C-alpha positions as CSV (number, residue, x, y, z in Angstrom):
1,M,-24.1,-12.6,0.8
2,K,-22.1,-12.1,4.0
3,F,-20.3,-8.9,4.7
4,E,-17.2,-8.6,7.0
5,T,-17.5,-6.3,10.0
6,I,-14.4,-4.3,8.9
7,G,-15.2,-2.1,5.9
8,K,-18.8,-3.3,5.8
9,S,-20.2,-0.1,4.2
10,K,-17.6,-0.1,1.4
11,Q,-18.2,-3.8,0.7
12,F,-22.0,-3.3,0.6
13,Y,-21.6,-0.3,-1.7
14,D,-19.4,-2.3,-4.1
15,F,-21.9,-5.2,-4.0
16,L,-24.9,-3.0,-4.7
17,K,-23.1,-1.2,-7.5
18,N,-22.2,-4.5,-9.1
19,E,-25.9,-5.6,-8.8
20,I,-27.0,-2.4,-10.5
21,L,-24.5,-2.8,-13.3
22,S,-25.5,-6.5,-13.8
23,D,-28.1,-7.6,-16.4
24,D,-30.7,-8.1,-13.6
25,Y,-31.5,-4.4,-13.6
26,K,-32.5,-2.1,-16.5
27,P,-32.8,1.7,-16.5
28,G,-36.1,2.6,-14.9
29,D,-36.4,-0.6,-12.8
30,K,-37.5,0.0,-9.2
31,F,-34.8,-0.7,-6.7
32,P,-35.5,-2.4,-3.3
33,S,-36.3,-0.1,-0.5
34,I,-33.8,0.7,2.3
35,R,-35.7,-1.4,4.8
36,E,-35.9,-4.3,2.3
37,L,-32.2,-4.2,1.7
38,S,-31.5,-3.9,5.5
39,S,-33.7,-7.0,6.2
40,K,-32.4,-9.1,3.3
41,Y,-28.6,-8.5,3.9
42,G,-28.5,-7.9,7.7
43,I,-27.1,-4.4,7.3
44,S,-28.2,-1.5,9.5
45,V,-30.7,0.9,8.1
46,I,-28.2,3.8,8.7
47,T,-25.5,2.0,6.6
48,V,-27.9,1.1,3.8
49,N,-29.2,4.7,3.7
50,S,-25.6,6.0,3.4
51,V,-24.8,3.6,0.6
52,I,-27.9,4.3,-1.4
53,S,-27.2,8.1,-1.0
54,N,-23.8,7.5,-2.5
55,L,-25.2,5.6,-5.4
56,V,-27.7,8.4,-6.0
57,T,-24.9,10.9,-5.9
58,E,-23.0,8.8,-8.4
59,G,-26.0,8.9,-10.7
60,L,-26.7,5.1,-10.8
61,L,-29.9,5.5,-8.8
62,H,-32.5,8.3,-8.6
63,V,-35.3,8.9,-6.1
64,V,-38.9,9.7,-7.2
65,Q,-40.7,11.3,-4.3
66,G,-43.5,9.1,-3.0
67,K,-42.7,6.3,-5.4
68,G,-39.2,5.0,-4.4
69,T,-35.7,4.5,-5.8
70,F,-35.1,3.6,-9.4
71,V,-32.2,2.6,-11.6
72,S,-30.9,5.6,-13.7
73,E,-30.1,5.8,-17.4
74,K,-26.4,6.3,-16.4
75,K,-26.3,2.6,-15.6
76,N,-25.8,1.8,-19.3
77,S,-22.7,4.0,-19.6
78,A,-21.3,2.9,-16.3
79,K,-21.8,-0.7,-17.2
80,N,-19.2,-0.5,-19.9
81,K,-16.5,0.8,-17.6
82,K,-13.5,-1.4,-16.8
83,I,-13.1,-2.3,-13.1
84,I,-9.6,-2.4,-11.5
85,G,-9.2,-4.0,-8.1
86,V,-6.6,-2.5,-5.9
87,I,-5.2,-4.3,-2.8
88,L,-3.2,-2.1,-0.5
89,F,-2.3,-3.0,3.1
90,D,-2.6,0.1,5.3
91,F,-5.0,2.9,4.9
92,S,-4.3,4.3,8.4
93,L,-3.9,8.0,8.9
94,E,-0.3,7.7,10.0
95,N,0.7,5.8,6.8
96,N,0.1,8.2,4.1
97,I,2.0,6.0,1.6
98,E,-1.0,3.9,0.7
99,A,-3.4,6.9,0.4
100,T,-0.9,8.7,-1.8
101,M,-0.5,5.7,-4.0
102,F,-4.3,5.1,-4.3
103,N,-4.8,8.8,-5.1
104,S,-2.2,8.6,-7.8
105,I,-4.0,5.5,-9.2
106,Q,-7.3,7.3,-9.2
107,G,-5.8,10.5,-10.6
108,N,-4.5,8.7,-13.7
109,L,-7.7,6.8,-14.6
110,K,-9.4,7.2,-17.9
111,D,-13.1,8.0,-18.1
112,N,-14.1,4.4,-18.9
113,Y,-12.3,3.0,-15.8
114,Y,-12.9,2.9,-12.1
115,V,-11.1,1.3,-9.2
116,I,-12.3,-0.6,-6.1
117,P,-9.8,-0.5,-3.2
118,Y,-9.4,-3.2,-0.6
119,N,-7.4,-3.0,2.6
120,S,-5.7,-6.3,3.5
121,Y,-4.2,-4.9,6.8
122,D,-1.1,-6.8,5.7
123,K,-2.8,-10.0,6.6
124,L,-2.4,-13.1,4.4
125,D,-6.0,-14.4,4.8
126,L,-7.4,-10.9,3.9
127,F,-5.0,-10.7,0.9
128,Y,-6.4,-14.0,-0.4
129,K,-10.0,-12.9,0.4
130,G,-9.4,-9.7,-1.5
131,I,-8.2,-11.5,-4.6
132,K,-11.0,-14.0,-4.5
133,G,-13.6,-11.2,-4.1
134,F,-12.2,-9.3,-7.1
135,S,-12.2,-12.5,-9.2
136,E,-15.8,-13.2,-8.3
137,L,-16.7,-9.6,-9.1
138,G,-15.1,-10.0,-12.5
139,V,-12.6,-7.2,-12.4
140,D,-10.6,-6.4,-15.5
141,G,-7.3,-6.0,-13.8
142,M,-5.6,-6.1,-10.4
143,I,-3.0,-4.0,-8.6
144,L,-1.7,-6.0,-5.6
145,T,0.6,-5.3,-2.7
146,P,1.4,-8.8,-1.2
147,P,1.8,-9.1,2.6
148,S,5.2,-7.9,3.8
149,T,5.9,-11.2,5.5
150,E,6.0,-12.9,2.1
151,D,4.5,-16.1,3.5
152,Y,1.9,-16.4,0.7
153,D,1.6,-19.5,-1.4
154,A,2.0,-18.9,-5.1
155,D,-0.3,-21.8,-6.1
156,T,-3.0,-20.4,-3.9
157,V,-2.7,-16.9,-5.4
158,K,-2.7,-18.4,-8.9
159,S,-5.8,-20.4,-8.2
160,L,-7.6,-17.3,-6.9
161,I,-6.9,-15.2,-10.1
162,T,-9.4,-17.1,-12.2
163,R,-9.2,-15.1,-15.4
164,D,-6.4,-14.0,-17.7
165,I,-6.2,-10.3,-16.7
166,P,-3.4,-7.9,-16.3
167,V,-1.9,-7.9,-12.8
168,V,0.7,-5.6,-11.2
169,F,2.5,-6.5,-8.0
170,I,4.0,-3.8,-5.9
171,N,7.2,-4.2,-3.9
172,R,6.9,-8.0,-3.6
173,R,6.5,-10.6,-6.4
174,V,4.5,-13.8,-6.2
175,P,6.7,-16.3,-8.1
176,G,5.2,-18.2,-11.1
177,I,2.4,-15.7,-11.8
178,K,2.4,-13.7,-15.1
179,A,2.4,-10.1,-13.9
180,D,4.2,-6.8,-14.0
181,F,6.3,-5.7,-11.0
182,L,6.9,-2.2,-9.6
183,E,9.1,-1.4,-6.6
184,M,11.0,1.4,-4.9
185,D,14.7,0.8,-5.3
186,F,15.6,0.1,-1.6
187,D,19.2,-0.7,-2.5
188,D,19.7,2.8,-3.9
189,C,17.6,4.3,-1.1
190,V,19.8,2.9,1.7
191,Y,22.9,3.7,-0.3
192,K,21.9,7.3,-0.4
193,A,21.0,7.3,3.3
194,M,24.4,5.8,4.2
195,K,26.4,8.0,1.9
196,H,24.7,11.1,3.5
197,L,25.7,9.9,7.0
198,L,29.2,8.9,5.9
199,D,29.6,12.4,4.4
200,K,28.7,13.7,7.9
201,N,31.7,11.7,9.2
202,K,29.5,9.1,10.9
203,R,31.2,5.8,10.9
204,S,29.3,3.4,13.2
205,I,25.9,3.3,11.6
206,A,23.1,0.9,12.6
207,M,20.2,-0.1,10.3
208,V,16.9,-1.8,11.1
209,K,15.9,-4.1,8.3
210,S,12.4,-4.6,7.0
211,N,10.3,-7.7,7.8
212,S,10.1,-8.2,4.1
213,N,12.9,-10.5,2.9
214,T,12.9,-8.9,-0.6
215,I,13.2,-5.4,0.8
216,S,15.7,-6.4,3.5
217,E,18.0,-8.0,1.0
218,A,18.0,-4.8,-1.1
219,M,18.6,-2.7,2.0
220,V,21.6,-4.7,3.0
221,R,23.1,-4.5,-0.5
222,G,22.8,-0.7,-0.4
223,Y,24.3,-0.6,3.2
224,K,27.3,-2.7,2.2
225,R,27.8,-0.8,-1.1
226,A,28.1,2.5,0.7
227,L,30.4,1.1,3.4
228,N,32.6,-0.4,0.7
229,K,32.8,2.8,-1.2
230,G,33.7,4.6,2.0
231,G,36.5,2.1,2.8
232,I,34.7,0.8,5.9
233,S,34.4,-2.9,6.8
234,F,30.9,-4.4,7.2
235,D,30.0,-5.6,10.7
236,D,26.7,-7.4,10.9
237,K,26.3,-6.4,14.6
238,F,25.0,-3.1,13.3
239,I,22.2,-4.8,11.4
240,I,19.0,-5.1,13.5
241,E,16.6,-7.8,12.5
242,W,12.8,-7.1,12.4
243,N,10.8,-10.3,12.8
244,E,7.4,-9.1,14.1
245,N,8.8,-8.9,17.7
246,F,9.4,-5.3,18.4
247,G,10.7,-6.0,21.8
248,K,13.8,-7.7,20.2
249,V,14.3,-4.6,18.1
250,E,14.3,-2.4,21.1
251,K,16.6,-4.7,23.0
252,A,19.0,-4.8,20.1
253,L,19.1,-1.0,19.8
254,E,19.6,-0.6,23.6
255,G,22.7,-2.8,23.2
256,L,24.0,-0.7,20.3
257,I,23.0,2.8,21.2
258,G,26.3,3.6,23.0
259,K,28.3,2.4,20.1
260,I,26.7,4.1,17.1
261,D,26.7,7.6,15.7
262,G,24.2,6.9,12.9
263,L,20.9,5.2,12.4
264,V,18.9,4.2,9.3
265,A,15.4,2.8,9.6
266,S,11.8,3.3,8.5
267,D,10.4,6.4,10.1
268,Y,7.8,4.1,11.8
269,F,10.6,2.2,13.5
270,I,12.4,5.4,14.5
271,Y,9.2,6.8,16.0
272,R,8.7,3.7,18.1
273,L,12.4,3.7,19.1
274,R,12.4,7.3,20.1
275,R,12.3,6.5,23.8
276,I,15.6,4.6,23.6
277,I,17.1,7.3,21.6
278,Y,16.1,10.1,24.0
279,A,17.0,8.0,27.1
280,S,20.5,7.4,25.8
281,G,21.3,11.1,26.3
282,K,22.7,11.4,22.8
283,K,22.0,14.6,21.0
284,V,20.5,14.5,17.5
285,P,22.2,15.1,15.2
286,S,25.6,15.9,16.8
287,D,25.9,12.6,18.6
288,L,23.5,10.5,16.6
289,S,22.4,11.4,13.1
290,I,19.2,9.7,11.9
291,V,17.8,9.0,8.4
292,G,14.2,7.7,8.0
293,I,12.8,5.8,5.1
294,N,9.2,6.3,3.8
295,D,8.4,9.9,5.0
296,T,5.0,8.9,6.6
297,A,3.3,11.0,9.2
298,Y,5.5,9.5,11.8
299,S,8.5,11.6,10.5
300,R,6.5,14.7,11.5
301,F,6.1,13.6,15.0
302,M,9.9,13.4,15.6
303,N,11.9,16.1,17.3
304,P,14.1,17.2,15.5
305,P,12.3,16.5,12.2
306,L,13.7,13.5,10.3
307,T,15.9,13.6,7.3
308,V,14.1,11.1,5.0
309,L,14.0,9.2,1.8
310,P,10.3,9.2,0.8
311,F,8.6,6.1,-0.6
312,T,7.9,6.6,-4.3
313,A,4.2,6.1,-3.8
314,K,2.9,8.6,-6.4
315,Q,5.2,7.4,-9.1
316,I,4.4,3.7,-8.5
317,G,0.6,4.4,-8.4
318,E,0.7,6.3,-11.6
319,E,2.8,3.6,-13.4
320,A,0.7,0.8,-12.1
321,I,-2.6,2.1,-13.5
322,K,-0.9,3.1,-16.8
323,L,0.4,-0.5,-17.1
324,I,-3.1,-2.0,-16.4
325,I,-4.8,0.3,-18.9
326,G,-2.0,-0.2,-21.5
327,K,-2.4,-3.9,-21.3
328,L,-6.2,-3.8,-21.5
329,E,-6.0,-1.5,-24.5
330,N,-3.3,-3.7,-26.1
331,K,-0.8,-0.9,-26.2
332,I,1.7,-2.6,-23.8
333,T,2.8,-6.2,-24.1
334,G,5.2,-8.5,-22.2
335,E,6.0,-8.5,-18.5
336,I,7.3,-5.1,-17.2
337,S,9.6,-4.7,-14.2
338,R,10.6,-1.3,-13.0
339,S,12.3,0.2,-9.9
340,F,11.9,3.8,-8.8
341,K,14.6,5.8,-7.2
342,T,13.9,8.3,-4.4
343,E,15.8,11.4,-3.4
344,L,17.0,12.5,0.1
345,I,15.1,15.3,1.9
346,I,17.4,16.8,4.4
347,R,15.9,18.0,7.7
348,E,17.3,18.6,11.2
349,S,18.1,15.0,12.2
350,T,21.3,15.0,10.3
């Protein structure tokens, strides 16, 4: 068994936990020593010791002084638990969205369920690897956030999900796969951002699109809808493309900054574009009003604080795990698709 460098401790913990819950071990069986495990799997003694300590704390193992580590009686009750695999793509401190969503998933678990998280870092190969790993582990359901670039192959994803289990996709669908789908309503989100700026008498409003086609299309719909209701013609020069080249985004905003009085973008983009905003000499919000989307930690770093439309992470996490459990308990049938609307939080940037 090979463990990746990133997240090795968590991978090894999940592996050992699965071993304990397998039929190879019975309550009272002696478990390999820390040095034996370190030698067998090429994991440092420090990491193995930490993982074993966690398994002891969880009650799956117990230590008998002078004799070693043994499988606990709790193994029998834990073995009957349902396992839900969760793939998110950014557990960084700055992006509290994923952490909020995962906490919501955990907070709505029933006693006979537990979840295993996996961070894909928004990389396609790691997304595939996560699904494959969950399938090999025999999870009972999956909650998946596909990569934002949407360059995944549906047949590959389908081949990796080897059992008929409930699956929930978040924000992006994978075509041809039987699954539920949950998303934030980015059409409504951008419409609310635009309406707020239009109500502030802003008329030349730029927007930075997402690198996700699905989300970008919804954002543009909301943008156009608000302009149409305000009696303003759509001009695509105010739409800034994001295609993994941030230099182009910066260049586009530099070319527009003198012509706009409003800006809508993710708070991450706004944070990275702050140099251009400050260098323009425009005062926020009198000369340039700004609305951020997501409300991650980046919005707290801005001066003045950003008016935002928070990502509906808590609601989506709660609904996702309820759908999985409902399907496993045969209380929910059919494919479910739901959008969640967010509400504006007004701060000093508008």
